[in-house]
N, C-alpha and C positions, 0 to 999 in steps of 0.2 A: 775746662780745658782752655788753656791759653791759645789765642788765635797765633797761628804761624808756628806752633810748636808741633814736633814730629814724634810720635810714640810708636815704637817698634811692637808689632804684634804677629803671632803665628799665622802665617797664610793658610795652613792646613785648618787651623780652628775657624778662621774667618770664611773659608770656603763652605765648610761644614755648616756653621750657622746661617750664613747668607744663603746657601742653597735650600737649607731646611726652611727658611723663612719663605723663600720664592715657592718651594714645594707645597707647603700648607696653604700659601695663598692661592695657588692653582687649584688645589684640591677644594677648598672651602669656598672660593669666590669665582672659579671659572668653569671647571670641567665636570664636576660631579653634581647630580641632582639632589634635592632634598627629599627625604622619604615622605614628607608630609604633603607637599604638592606636586612633586615629581618635576620641578623646573630648575634649570640652572639660572645662576643670577641674571645673565643677560636676557633670557626669556622672560623671566619674572619682571624685569625693568620694561622691556618692550610692551608686555601686556598692561602693565600699570600705567605707562604713559599713554597708551591708547585709550585706557579708560579714563584717564584725566582730560583726554582730548575730546571725551564723549563720543567715541566712534563706536556706537552701539551696532548691533545687527540691522537695525532699521534706519540708521543714519546715513548720510551720503558718505561715499569713499573720500578718502583724502590721500594725497601724494605721499608716496613711501619717503621721498627725501624730507618732508615736513615731520614724519614719525621718527625718523633716524635723527634729525636734528634734535628733537624734543628729547630723545633718550640720551644723546651725547651731552647735550647742555645741561640737563638735570640730574642725571643718575648714573650714567656709564662713561667714565673718563678714558676711552679707548678710541681706537680707530673706527671709522664709519663703515669700512667693509665688513667687519665682523658683526656688526649690529645688523646690517642689512642682510647678510647671510643668515643669521639666526633667525630674522623675521620671515625671509623666504621659506626657509625649512618648516616653519610653522604653517605655512600656507600650501604646502605641497600634498596634494592627496595621495601620491605614491610614496611619501616618506611618513606621513602622520596617519594613523588609523582614523582619528577624529581631529581634523585640522582646527587650529586654535585661531587662526588669522583667515579672513575672506579676502583673497586677494582678486585683484582686477588687472589683467595684463599677462605679459610673460613671466611667469615664475619658474621656467625651467620644465624640463621634461624627463621622462625616463630614459630618453636617448643621451642624456648627459648634456643637453643644451644648456648654455648658463642662462640665468634670468636676464630680463632687461634691466637697464640702467635704471636706479631708483628714481630719476627724474620722470620716467615714463609710466611706472606702474603706481598703483593705488591700492589701499587697504583698508580694512576695517575688521572689528572684533567678530568673530563667529558666534553663533549661538551657544556652542559648548563652552567657549571662553568665558561667557557671561557667568557661568556656574562655577567657575574657578575664582572669580572675582566678587560673587555675591556676598553681600553683608560686610565688606570690607570697610564700610563706613560705620559699623556699630561696634567698633572697638573689640573686634574679634581676634585681631593679629597685633603683634609688636610692630612698632615703627621704630626705624633708626635713622640717624642722620645722613644725608648724602655725602658725596666725596668732599664738599667744601662747607658742609654744616648750615648751608642756607635753606635747605629743604629737609623733609622727612620722607623716607620710603619704606614700605613694608619689608621686613625680613622674610615673611613668608606669606603666601596667599591663603585664604580661607579653605580654598580645595574641596568644594563639594564634590566635584568630580575626582574619581580615584586615578589620576593622571599619570601616575609613575607605572602603573600596569597597563592601563589603555593605550597610552601613547608610546610606552617605552622610553629609554634614554640611550644616547651614544655619546661616550667622551673618554678622551685620553688624557690622564692626569700625569703626575710625576711618580714613576714607579708603580702605578696602578691604572686601571682602565675599567669602566663600566659599559655594558652592553646588556641592555633589558629589552626584550622584544615586545612589540604591541599585543595587546589581548583584546578579546571581545567585550564591550561594554556589558552586555546583557548577562555574559557568564560570570563577569567579576562581580557585578551587583547580586546575583543569585547566591554566590558564595558568602558575601558579606552578610546578606540577610539571614542565610543559615547560620552563621556565627552569631548574630545577634539574638536570633531565636534560642540558640543554644545557651548563651548567657543570661537571657531573661528567664529562662526555665530554672537555671540554678538559682538565681535571685528569688524567684517565686517559690522555690523549695525550701526557703528558710535561711539561706546563706546571705548575709549582708553584701550589698553590692560593692562596697569598698574592699571587702575581703576577696570577693570573687574576682574583681578586676585587678587587684594586686596580684593575684595567682596568675591571671592572664597576662599580665606584663612581666611576670617573673620577678616581682618585687617582694620585698619582705613585709610580712605581716605583723602587726603589733600582738604580742602574747596575750595581751589582756582582751583584745577582741576576739581570739581564739577561745579564751576562757569563757568568755560571754556566750559564745556558741555551744561550747561543751555543756554549759548550764541549762541552755533551752534548745536542744537539737530535735528536729522533727523526727518521727518514728523511723522512717526509712533510712535517714542519714544515721541516726543512733545505732541502729541495727547493723549497718555497714561498718561503722567505727569500731563496735565491739567485735565483729566478726574479724576485722583486719587486727585489732589489738590483741587478740586471743593468741596470736602467735608468740606473744611475749610472755604469755602464762596467764594464770588466773587473776592475778592482780596487776594490771599493768599501771605503770606510774603516769603522772599527768603529761609528762614529756612524751610518752610513748602514746598517750591518747591524742595529744596535739599532732603527733607525726601521722598518726592514722587519719586524723580529721583532715589534715592537708592533702593526704593521698586521695581521700574520698572526693575533696573539691577538685582536685586536678584531674580525676577520672571523669568527673561530670562536666567540667569545661573544655575538656581536651577535644580538638578537632585534628582528626588525622589526615596526613596528605592525601590518602585514597578518597576520603569523603570529600575534600576539596575539589579533588580531580573528577569527581562526579559532576561538578558544576563548571569547573575551568578545565576544560579538556586539553588545552594547549594554547600555545601562541596563535594570534589571528592577524596575519599581515595584510597591509593595505594592497599589496599587489596579488594576493591570493595564493596561488600555487598549491603544492602538496607537501606535507611533512610525512616523511618516512620512519614508522615506528614510533613508539612513545617511550622507549627507554630513556633517551636523552631528556625527555620532558620530565619523567618522574625524577631522574638525578638532579636535574636544575631546580626543581621545586623543593626537594628535600634537603639539598646541600647549598644550594646557591650557584653551582657550577655545572654545566652540561654543554651538550652540543647536539644540534639538530642537523639533520639532512633535508634540505628543501630541494625538491625538483620542480621543474616546469610543468605545466599541465598541457599535454599534446594530444592529438588525435589524428587519424588517417581518414582521408577522403579519396573516394574513388574517381579517376578521371576518364575521359574517353580514350579509347585505344588500349584498354586493358593496363592503364597506369595508375599509379596512386601518389598520394602526396601526403606529407606530415604538416600539419597546422598547429603552430604553438599560439595559444591564446592567453596563457599566464606565465610570468617569469618568477623566479626567486626573489627574495627582499633585497633591494639594493643592487641589483644587477642591471647594468648598463645595456640597452638593447642595441645601440648602434655598436658597441664594442663586440658584443654577441655575434651580430651579423658579419662583422669583419672576420671574427676568429672561424666562424663556419666556412667563409669563403675561402679563407686561407687553408683550411683542412681540406676542403674539396679540391683546391687547386693543387695542393701538395699530394692528393691521392690517399691521404691518411683516412679519409673518409670516402669510401667508393659507394656509388649509388645516387649521388646527388646530381641532378641535371640542371636545375634552375632554383633559384631563390629570389623571393621579392617580399618587401614589407607592405602589407596592406592594412596596417593599423590606421585607424581614424578615431573620430571622437565616440564612436560607438564601442570602441574597445580595441584591444591589441590582437594582432592576427599576422603571425609570420608564416609565409607560404613557402614550403620546401617541396619542390616537385622531385620525384625520384625517376630513376631510370625504369624501364619496361620490367626488367628481371630483378630489380632491388627488392630486398626484404625488408618492410618498413620497421619491424621489430628490432632487426640487426642495426640498422640505421640509428634508430632512436637510442638503442644502447650505447652506440658509439658516441652519440652527441652528449648523452649524460655523462660519459666517461671523460670526454677530451674538452668539453666546453663548460661554461658556467651555467648550463641548463640544469645542472645539479650541483648545489654548492653546500657548504657546511656554514651552520651559524652558531658561533660559540656564546654561550649564555653566561653572564657574570652579573649576579644581581647585587651590585655594589652601590650604596647611596649613603648620603650623610644622615646620621642620627645623632642628634644633639651636637652638630658640627663636628662629628667624628666618622671618617668612613668605616662603614662596616658591610661585611657580606652577609645578605640576609636570606632566609628561605621564603617560600610563598606565604606560608601562614605568618611569619613575622612581619612582612610587608603589609598583609592586611590587618594585623593587629595594630601597627603603628598608625596605619590610616584611620582606624576605628577610634583609636586613643586620640588622636588629633581632631576628629570630628567631635568628640566627646567635649574636648577643651574648647573648640570654637563655639559649639552650640551653648555650652555653659556660659562663657563669656558673653554671647548674644543674649542669652536669656537675662543675665545680670543687667546688660545695657539697657534692654528693653524695661526690665523691671524698675531700674533707676529712673528711666524716663517716665514710666507709668507712675511712679510715686511723684515725681516732681509735677507731673500735669494734674494728678490727684489733689496734691497739696495747694496748687492754684485755684482748682475748681471748688475746692472745700473753702477757700476764703471767699471767692465769688458768691458761693452759696450763703455764707453768713452775710456778706452785703446785701444780697437780695431779700434775706429774711429781715433785715433791719433797714431797709432802703431809706426810709424818712430820716432816721437818726444819721446815717451815713452822709446823706446828702447835707444835712444841717452842719455836720462836722467840717464837710469840705468847704461849705459856703462861709463858715465862720472862721477858716484858717486864713492867715495872711499869706501864706506861701506854700508850695508843694511839700517841703519837707515837714512843715508843722502839721500839715493834714495827715501825712504819713505816720507821723509819731502819734498823733491822736488816735488815729485807727488802730494802730498797733497796741496802744494803751487801753483803749476802751473795750476791743474784741478779742484781745489776746492773740493777735494776728503776727505773723512773721513779716519781715521786711519785703520778702518776694510777695507774699499775699496782699500786702498792703499796697505795694507797687502796681499789681495787677489791678486792683480796685480802681486806683486813680487812673489807670491807662484804659479802663472800660469805657466804650462809647456809650453814648446815651440811647443808642438804638437797642442797645442789648438789653434796656430796661422793659422793652415790649414783653407781653405775655408769653408769645411764642419762643422768643429768645431766652427767656428765663426757663423755660421748659427744656430747651436744647441743652441748656447748661447742666440742668439736673439729670438729664439723659445720659449726657456725656460722663458724668461723674459716676453713674452707675455702671456704665461700661468699662471705664477704666478701673474701678474697684474689682470687678469681676476679673478683668485682665491681670490685675495685681495678684489676685488669690491663685489665679492658674499659674503664673510664672512662679510664685513661691512655692507653689506645690511641685513643680518641675525641679527646682533647686534642691528641695527637701528630699527628692527621691530621684538619685542619679539614674536609676534603671529606667525612669521615663525619659530621660535624656536620649538613652540609647534607642528607645522606641521612636522618638522623634527622628532620629538619624535615619532609622529604617524607613520611616514614611517618606522622608526626603529621597532616599535611594530608589524606592519603589516608583515615584514620580519621575525620577531622572531616567529610570529604565523606560518609563512609557514614553517619555519625549524623545530620546536619542537611542533607545536601544534596536538592534538591528540583528541580522542573522550572520552566521560565520561566513567569512570568505575562504579562509583556508581549511582545506580537508586534511584530516590526519588519518592516514593508512596505518592502523594499529596492526601489530605483528608483522609488519613488513620491513625488512632490513633494507639498506641502501643498495644492496647487491640485486635485489629481486624487482621484478616488474612491478611498477606501481598500478593504480586502479585504472588509469587511462590506458595502460597497455594490455589490460585485459580485453580479449576479443569481445567485440560489440556483437553479441549473439543472444539469440532467444534461448532460454533454459527452462527446465520443468523442476520446480520446487515440491517435494513430496514431504508430507508430514504424516506421522502413523498416529494409530490410537493411543500409544504410549509416549506420544510426543518424541518420537525420533525423527530427525530431519535430515535430508540430503538433497543434493542438487545433480540433475541429470541433463545431459545435453538434450536440445530441443530435437534433434533429429535421431534420437535414440529409438524412436518407434517409427515403425513403417506405416504408411497409409494403406488400410485393408478396405475392401468393398465387402468383405464378409462379416457376419455377426459373430463368428467363432474366433475368440481371442486367443493368443498364445502367451504363456507366461512371460512376461517382460520384466517383472521385479519379484523379489523373494520376500514374502511376509512371515516374519518369524513367529514362532508359536506364541499364542495368546496376544497376538499384536496384528494390526491390519492398516493398510492405507487409509487415512481419514480426509486429507486435504491434498489437493493437487491444484497448482498454480502455475500458469505460465508466465515468465517474467523475462527481463532483460538483465544481463550481468551488471549493468550500472544502476539498477533500480535499487530502491530501498524495500526491504520486505518487512511488513508489520504484521507481527503474530498477535492476535487478540485471544485473550484467555476466557474461560467461562466466567471468571469473577469480574469481568470488566477492566482488565488491565491490558496494557498494549507494550510490546517490546519490538523494537526495531534494530535491524541489522542490514548491511549491505548485502545485496544478492550474491556478489562474488565471495562474500565471507561465509556464506552458507557451505558447509562442507561438501564438496563433490565426492561422489561415490559411485561405484559400478552399478547397474541395473538392478542387480540381484543382491546388493549389499543392503545392510540394515541401516546405516547411517550413523549419526551421532546423537546422543540426548540432546534435546534443545536447551537443556539447563547449563549445557557446556557453551551454548552460543550466547544465550540470553540469561537473564536473572530470574527466569520462571521458577516458581516453588513447587514442590511435589504436590500440593493441594491443588494446583491449577491445571487445567487441560485447556489445549488450544481449540477454539472452536471457529475460528476464521483466520484466514491468511490473504493479505492484500499486498499486491506490487504497486509501488508508487514511484513514477518516473521523476517527477519534479513537484515538490510541496508548493512552488511559487505559482503554480499555473492557474490557481484558484479552484473554485468549487467546493463541494461539501462531502463529507462522509455521512452516510445514513447507517446507523446501527440499529438492529432488531434483536429482541430477546425471544426465548421460547415462548414465554408468557404473552407475546403478542404487542410488547411494548417497543416504541421506536423514537429515535432522536436524531436530528440533524446537526452537524457541526462542522466548522470550517477545516478544509484539510491542513491549513498552516498551524492549527492548534497542535498537531501532531509532528510538526517538523523538528522539534527538539528531542524526539523520542530517542531513547538510547537502549543499548542492551539490557541496562538495569530496570527499565520499564517506567510506564507512567499509568496513572488512572485514566481510563478511556471512557467509561461510564458508570454512573451510580446505579447499583442494581438492588432491586428487593432481596429480602433474605432467601427466598426459595427459588428465584428466578436465575437464569443464565444467559449470557450472550450468545446468540445463535449465528447471526450474519452481519456483515459489514460490507458496504459497497460505495462507489464514488459516483457523484453526480455533478456534472458542468453546471448545472442549472436550467430550469424550465422543463424538466422532466418529469415522469411519473414513477412511482414505486409500485412494483408488482410482488406482492407478498404470496408465498405458498405454504401450506400446512401439510403435515404428514399424511392427512386422510383426504388430501387432494382438493381442499378449499383454497380459493384465491381471491385476492382483492387487488385492485388497482386504484390509486389515488394520487393526486398531485403532490409533490414534494414540498410545495408551499403550505400544504396543511401541517407540516411539521416546522415549527419555528426554530431558528438557528439558536442552539444552546451552548453553554460553556462545557468544557471538557470534562468536569467532574460532576455534572448534573445528571438527573435521570431522564426518562422518557415518558412519552404519552401513548395511549392505546392506539395501535394501528390496525389491529382486526380483532373481532370478537370470536373466541375460540369455543368449539364444543368441548364437552368433558372428555378427557383423555387425549384431546388433540393438542399440537404445539406447532410452532413454526419451524420450518426446516430449511428453507431457502427464500430467497427474493432476488430481484433484479431492477435495475435501473433502465426504464424504458422510454422509447420515443413513440411517435406515431406509426413508424414503420418498423419492419423486423417481425420476426416470429419467435415464439416461445418453444424451445426444445426442452422436453420434460423427460426424465429419467426415473424409474422406479427401483426399488431395491433388487428386484428379480430381474434387472436387465431389460424392461419393456421401455420404450420411448416413443414419443410422437412430437410432430410440429404442428403448431397452431398459429394462425395469424393473430397478431396482438390487437387486431380489431374485434376479436371475439371477447375481449375483456373490456367492458365498458369503464369509464372513469367514474368512480364512487367518491364519497366522502370516507375519510379515515374513520376507523373505528366500527365499521359494519362487519356483518357476516360474511360478505363476498358471494362468489358463485362456485359452482363445481368446476373445477378445471380438469379433472380425471377421476373416473371411478375407480377405486382401489378394491382389491380383493386378494385372497390367499395366493392366487396365481400370480398376480402382478407384483405383490408386495407394496409396501407404503411408498410414498413419494420421497426421493432422496435429493434430487437436485434439479434444477431447471436454469437454463441459459437463454439469452437473446441471441440469435443467429442470424446470419444474412447469406445470401447465395454466394457460394465460393469458399464459405469458412468450413474448417474442420473442427472436429471435436475429439478429445482424448479422454477416455473413460477408464478408471481404475477400480478395481474390485479389492475388497478386503483381504483376499488371499494373494494379492500381488498381480493379478491378471490385468493388463493394460491393452486397450484396443484403441487405435486411431482410424477414423474414417471420416468421410466427407458427410456433411449434414444433408446432402442431396440423397443418401441413401434412407433417410428417414422420412416416411411419407407424411405430407400435410393432412391432418384430419380435424374433425371437430371436437368439441369439448366432452361430448358424451362418449367417445371412443376410448379404448383402452391401449391402443397404440400397437407397435412391432417390437419383436425382440432385437434389441441393437446390440447385445452382448450376451452370448450364452454362457452361463455359469453353472458350477457344480451345485449340487443341491444345498449345500451347507454355506456356498459363498453368497456374497451380495454385493452390489454397487456401493462404493464408498465416495467417489468423487468424480467430477467431470470438468474439463477445462475447454474453452473455445479458443481455438487458434485462428486467429484472423487470417484474411486472405491477403493482407498486405497491399492492398490496393490493386492486386492484379485482376483483370476482369475475368470473372467467373465464366466457365463454360456453358453450353446449353443447359438450362435447367431441367432436371429430370421430373420436376413436379411444379406446377404453377400455383404459387402462393395465392390464398384466398383470404384476403382480410375481413370479409364479411361473415365469417364463420367456417369457411373452408369446405372442401368436398368431404363428405362423410367418409370415415374409415371404418374398417371391420373391428370386431371386438379385440381381434389379435393379428396383427400384421408382422410377418417375420422376415427380415431380409435374409436372403439366400447366402449360404456359405460355400456353394459349390464352385464359385468362381475363384476361388483362391488355388492356385496351381499347387499340386500336391507336393512338389518340389520344395515349396516353402514350408511344408511341415517337417518336424523333426521325426526321426524313426519311430518314437513312441507316441506319435500323435497321429490323429487322423481316423482311423477305423475302429477304435477300441470301444466306441458306444453305439455300434451299428445295432446290435441285437439286445440292447439293454432292457427292452421291454418284454422280450420273450420270457415266458414262464411266470410273470407276474400275476396274471389272472388268465381266466380262461374265456375271455370273450373275444380274444383274437385283436384287441385294440390296444393302442399305445396308452400308458397311463397318464400321459399328459392329457389335459383337456383338450377338446377340438378347438382350433383356433376360429372356427366358424359358429361356434356354439353361442347364439344369440347376438354375435357380433355385427353380423351384417344387417340384421334388423335395426339395431341401435344407429348404425352408420347411415342406413337408408333414411331413418328418421330425421337424422341431422341434415341430410342433404334435402329433404323434403320441405324443410322449412323451420327446424328448430326441435327444442328437445320435447315439446308437447306432442310430437308424432312419435316419439321414441318408443313409447310403451306398446303402442298399438302395432308399429312394425316389429317389435320384439316378439310379441305375441303370434303375430302371423307366421314368424319364421320358426317357431319351435315346432318340433314333431308332435303329432297328435298323440294323446294319451291312448293306452289300450282300450279304454271304455268309451271313447268318443265315437259318435256315429260317423259313418263313411262320408255323409255329405259335409260335416263339419271338417274333417280331414281333407276332402277334397279342396274345400276353400283354403285351408291352411296351405295346401300343397300349391295352389294357385297363387297365393300371396308370396309363397317361397320362390316360385318362379320370378315374379317380378323383382324381389329382393336379389336372387342371384344375377339377374340381368343388371340391375342398378349397382351391384357391387362388383361386377365383372372387372371394371377397369382399375379396381383398387387392391386388387391381389397380386400385383406383379413384385412386390418387395418381400415376398414370403422366402424364407430359407428353404432349402431343398428338403431337409428333414421335416419341418413342421408342415410344408406344403403337401408332402406326401401322405403324411398322417392325415391332414385334413382331407384330402382327397378320398382316402379309404372311408373316413367317417362319414362324409357327405355322401359318397355313393352308397353306403350301408343305409343310411337314413332314407335316401331317394328310393331305393329299391323297395324299402319297407312301407313307403307312403303309397296312397292310392294315386293312380294315374290321373292325369288331367281330365281324361275322357270319363272318370268315375269308376275304374274297374274295382269290382268288389272284393278281388282276390287279396289285394293289399290295403283293406280299409282301415286296419289297426296297426299302428306302429308299435313294435315289440320294444320292451325296455331293455336297458343294459344288463347284459347277462343272459338274456332269453332271446337274442337275435336268431332269425333263421340262417340257413347255411349260405344263403346268398350275401347277407350282411358279414358273415365270418370271412367269406372269400374275398369280398370287397375290402374288408379292413386289412386281411393279409396282403392284398395287392398294394394298398397303401404303403404298409410297412416295407413290402419288398422293393417298391419303387423307390423309397426313402435310402435304401442301401444302394440300389443302382445309380441313383444320383450322386451319392457321396463318392461312388468309385468312379464316375464317369471323368474322363480327362478333360473334356471339353465342357464348358457352361451350357452351350445351347442344347446339347443332347439331353442333359439331365433336366433343363429347364423346360424344354419342350415336351419332354416325356410327362413331366408333372402338370403340365398345362393340358395335355390331352386326356388325363385321366379322371377328370372330375369336371361336373358341371361348372364348378368355379375353378377350372384348370387355371394355375397361375403361370402367366408368361413371365420372361425375365422381368426384372425392375425397370420401370420407365425410365428411359434416359441411358440405358446400357446397351452396349452393342453386343451382338452375338458374335462371340469370337470362334472362328473355325479352329478345329482340333484335327490334327494329323492323326491322333490316335483314335479317334472316333471311326474313322474308315476301316480299320483292319480290327478292331476288337470284336472278339466273339460275342454272339447274342447271348443275353442272359436267359437261363431257363426259367427263371421266374416272370420274367417279362413275357416270354412266350407261353408259360402256362397261363398267366392271368389274361394273356391276349386282350389287352384293352386297346381300343382304337386311340391312337395319339392324336387327338383333335384338339384344337384350343378350346378356350371356355366360350360359350355361346355369346353370340354377338360381338366377337372380337376379330380382328384381322391379324395380320402378322405381329402387331403390337397391339396392347391394349387400347391406345388413343384412337386407332384407326376404326372407330365404331361404326360411323355412318356408312363407310363403304363396304365393311365386311358384314354388316347385319343381313344383308339380304343376298349375299353372294355365296355360293358354295363353290369350293375349290374342286378341280378335277380329281377323281379318285380311280382306283384300279378297277379292272372289270370283276375282279373277285368282290371289291368292295361294292360295287354297284349292284352286285347280285344279292347283297343282304337287305333283308326287310327293312331294318332300322326301326321297326314298331315298337319301341320299348318306352317305358315311362319316361326314362331320362332324355330319351331323344325328343319327346313331346315337351319336356320341361326345357330343353334346349332351344326349341323353336320359339316357344313362348319368350324365353329370355331374349332371344335375337329380335323379336318384336319389340320388347321393352326397350332394348338398348338402342333402338332408332331414335327414341325420344331424346337421348343425351346429345349435347352439342358435339358436333365433330370436331376433331383435332387431327390436323395432319401429321405424318411422323416426323417431318421437318421441324415441327414446332418444339418438339422435346429432343431434337439431335438423334432420333432413332434411325435405324435402318432395318428393312426386313429380315427376318430370320433365314429365309430360304427363297431362292428364286423359284418361280413356278415351273420353269424349265429343268430343274435339277433332278436327277433320278431319285427315286424313293426306295430305301432300304427295306429288307424283309422286315426288320423289327418294327417299321412304322406301319405295316399293312394291317388293316382291321382283322379281328378274328371272327369266324363263324361260330354263331351260337350252337352249344351242343358238342363241340369237337372235343375229343379227348386229349388231355394234356401229353406232351412228349416227355419222355424220361431223361433225354439227353439231346445234345447238339452234335453235329460233326465237327471236329476240330478245325477242318479245312474251310469251313463256310466263311470264316472271317476274311480269308485271302481271295475268295472268289469274286469275280467282276459282280457290280451290283445288278446288272441285267439278267444274270444267270442264278442269282441267289434265290433259294426257295422261301416261300412264307411260312413261318413255323405254325405248328398246328395250333388251333384255338382252344381255349380253356372252358369255353361256354360262358353264358352270361348274356347280359343286355347292355349295349353301348350306344354312345352317341355316334351320329354319322359324321364323318369328317367334312370340316368347312373350310380347311385350309390345306395347302400343300404339306404333306407329312414329312417328318424329318427323321434322319438317321438316329438311332439310339445305340449307346454302347451296350454290348452283351458279356456274358460271362460264362465260363464253364461251371458244371454242377460243383466242382471242388474248390472253386475260387478263381481269381484273375490275377494274371502277371501285370504289374504296372510298368510304367516305362523305365524303372530302375531295376527290374528283373525279380522284384519281390512279389510273394504270393500273399494276399490279403484275404482273410476269411469272408466267406459271403453272408 
């Protein structure tokens, strides 16, 4: 073109061409990242310039202005402001998930504050950025000239870090934009490792790597290569190819076989989006927050386009004056906090959000905290919903996975991004391997020349000495020893000190090492699949160095219109799992606290199913379900389906990935995996292992391996220990061992266990606990028996031993089911397999020794059994007065069976079909007049007293002393047995207060019958022999009938004290109300008609020998006799039981006294209260009355007549007698006007 000439052109075409050039320049050189290293050109140049300045993570910081000047002068011919802004963003922790620049100074804030000027700030490379630049000096990437051709710069970085995904990218080009969210490095590496393993498996299966990788990259494969595979296919691949080609007919063509082969290869190497999302669950923003739902994530990962809803994390806090506040701790990605505060203030000022009284920013270096104080009557949930709707506390993030692939903008899927990264790493490692191989070859070449010179040292020296100049010596060496110019030069450059013997050996050793390296590198280049395995190893090391936990939580199956997890009420719930692995969640207050052992149906257990696990958790906890095959499945507690108390729930397979072959054996609720500590896992076979809690932090609903089990073993129990505790193991047959947790070494997640306890044949582990030096063990058996024992009763042993007996089991108690460590003020919740749930205070369970069998804690039907128990903590509330004093040195001895009374439950709490249906369930069973249930006192008092006397060694003696004398035993022997029995009765008088009314009355009848049949303390010969069951005298039958009748009366009594005191007065071991319980007055007891059975039996309503108004007042009441009526004083009282009672009183004086105030007790009745007719003792030999006058119930107490006596021998009253409820022969009307059968 001539200078000065004018050539007309079309402005339309010029604008089109020029703008297209500008647009492509912006797209390829300004705004979009490269898929290989995930960097824009300006970011790449900043990092390379810092690397050239040697600003390593361990180097001193350098001024940002110096770095910006380096970038501008050498690589980036643009303004300084864009370069500094790019560097600042690389250093911002709230913009980059893994910052690439380590900045010092003000680099901006989440409030939108601008960074300080570049002359004030300093920077250097971060440790993560070094991984992007690693091996850049090993010819791993291509270099291109800079803007003026004076220098060379990398076109892309080696990029060991998958930066495009982990840090994301934001850029606006011309006609297009990219918006890639950041991800978690650990999750991305896990997905890459999975893909490499999949491809390696295909290659090891007989497919050449070149063919397999070509199919991965969706490239064409040479037909000759496919023909070679068809000629030598592995058996499994050949079978698949033939099966697929059969659809074309009996004789498929070669093209059809090749098509089938490609299909088989694609099927084997294909990785589905669902498989990737098991590892990469979604974006992980540096500002954390919450992602609502996963549909947008799936859409973005499969199509490259999607939209997320991000919500701020907030919770409520209670303030003084019955006020609440909303505290915001995490904001959505790229939300300006200062702008958000202004927006909330404007909305509150304009009354668009009503309920906000004050707001302040309490954020500091510890974290973000926006404090929004609410008005007194404001609803926090409603205010939060308004904030989400009207402010940027809830925003949408549009995903557009746009990046440069071969300098062309392309929208990619998640799988394509990962594949391009793996292909780039394969190229980088191949080039690095080739560079190292060339370098090794060059070094080996030189060392081989030096070796030749050392082997011919004298001749070499002579040649050099005889040469006139260096070049002549070089040519002479090359000619004589067939050396290259490089080798000859190295010989000439060798120093004389290298001729020493040690130096010569070093040369030889180095040559051997280099040759080994050469062989290794050549093998890598010859087998590209090994290159991929090398990339895998580097990724694993990268995860070890920089991997961390997710910050952003994803609320699956939650839409943007619903309340997120943080809006779920922070409350305790009960998670129930059944035998058939149905799971449901119930509110924690769905069960009332009952002081009775008789439970009401709270849940419904379907046919062939029963409750198996019961766990108390918080709605924000993570619930881990451990299966019998050693796998663990984790879900959020609020994601467990909520159901009604009597609903069945949902199959656990709908919530987790559990298989039909697995059964859940342990359920654990975890509040925070980062709190430290260990899990202890126990198998039925007695194996145990200890593992760090954070090993299970990545547990998903799909499941992980929790423990490697033997073929026939199963996982039985899982518990958490913070450290420094002991493990207390319990077996089905009542064996127990306690050992230090340090005896179990910390193991990996997939390892097995070591022996924890040596089991007898037929026994297995059922439960365990993590214990400290304080607390009590509360143990429950299958038949509902339970007891408390001080943890001090179980000494610390070494693991692997046989342990000690924690509880003697029998057919009556059933095998041991569960044990928990409890403290005063706690409550327990027990569930049976038929859906019966009872909630009670642990204070209702008496503390006893290890030899005792405990108390009935929950009354069950014959075919029902206990399934699970959970401890409800006292939440730091100070417990009330203890009903029992814990004894850590062995505890006070307990009876064989102690039953909690159930008569203190108001009858109004019972449904219409509950209450009295089982009153006469024993009638007609046999002809002995006794309840079919064994006596609670049979042998129990003896064992308990033996435990109090000093250990299990005396148990046998005490038990033998308490047994009734056989029929053929001499009278003197029976007298001794009875004397021992009297002592046992006295020793156990204070332990019988927790019996239920039904069991207590049955025990009273049995004890009375046995005492009547035994010889008197004075040696009366008339009762020298105790009759056996089925052949008892009439006195025994009447006493047993009296016990059963009293059981009914106690169950029908509206007030607890009447039934309790009646039971206490009818037996030498009469059980007063449970220690620590107040005797509640009953209005109905004053007007209820007297029971004819009570009057017929006419048993003196006296307490147990040696007791005062409450069992603990033993010292004061042991020698005091309460005032009695004149008719009572006229009775002789010379009966065998009276003598036994006096002996018991004398023995009771030896026990330590305890005031009623010690246990929070109060007397049952003041001494000046009138005594009702039902409480008056009967005269022996009186005829029973057939009925009572109906008007007697309303007559004044002073004018009521004493009912006739039924005859017999009774204890003399030693306490003020109490009123007892009565009933007419045909039944009694309760407070609701119903008539119940007698």
